[in-house]
N, C-alpha and C positions, 0 to 999 in steps of 0.2 A: 386314267380312268379306272375306277374301282369296279371290278366284276363282283356282282352280287352272288353270294353263296346260296344258290337255289338247290335245295335237295330234291332229287327226283322221287316221285312216289314209288314206293316199293311195289314190285310186281305182285299181283294178286295170285293166289293159288288157283289151280284149275277148278277146284271145287267151288270157291267163292265166285269165280267168274261164271261158272255154269249156273249157279243159283241166281246171280244177277241177270243173266240172259233170260232165265225162266220168268223172273219178275217182270222184265220188260215185255216179254212175249204175252203173258197173261194180262198185264195192264193194257196192252194194245188191243187184246181181244175184248176187254171191257169197253173200251172206247168204240170199237167196231160195232159191238152190240148196241150201244146207245145210239150211235149214228144211224144204224139200220132201223131201229124202232122209231126214231125221230123222222126219218125219211118216210116210213110208212104212215106216220101220223100226218105229215105235211101233204103227201100225195093224196091220202084219203080225204083230208079236209078240202083240198082243191077240187077233187072229184065230186064230193058232196055239195060243195058250193056251186059248182058248174051245173050239176043236175038239179039243184034246188031241192034237195031232199030234207025232210024234217027230221028224220032219224039218221044219224051219222053211220050208215051201214058200211060204206066203203072205208071209212076211217077204222072201224073195228076190224073189218076183214083184212085190210092191208097191215095193220099193226100185228095181227095174229100171224099173217104170212111172213112178215119180216122178222118177227120174234122166232118163229120156227126155223127160218133160214139162219138166224144168228146162233141158235142152239145147235143146229146141224153143223155149222162151221166150228163151234166150240168143241163138239164131240169128235169131229174129224181131226182136230189139232191135238187132242189129248194123247199122251203116250200109250202104247198098247202093251202095258205090263201085265 
């Protein structure tokens, strides 16, 4: 049997690894923000429909609450340089 010559990827330098980890971290925060805002939209829509409101007041309030929570989470995760 022939063994295939598979070259192992070169080890990344600590700097590029750190940059890669930061990209992953902040892209994860973007998805977290989007998920929180969508959750506020969905919950607000359910509440407005359940209470049969003509103005989507709970949708607006919950979107703003979850938006502020996501910004708070973003600010807490930033480095303190």
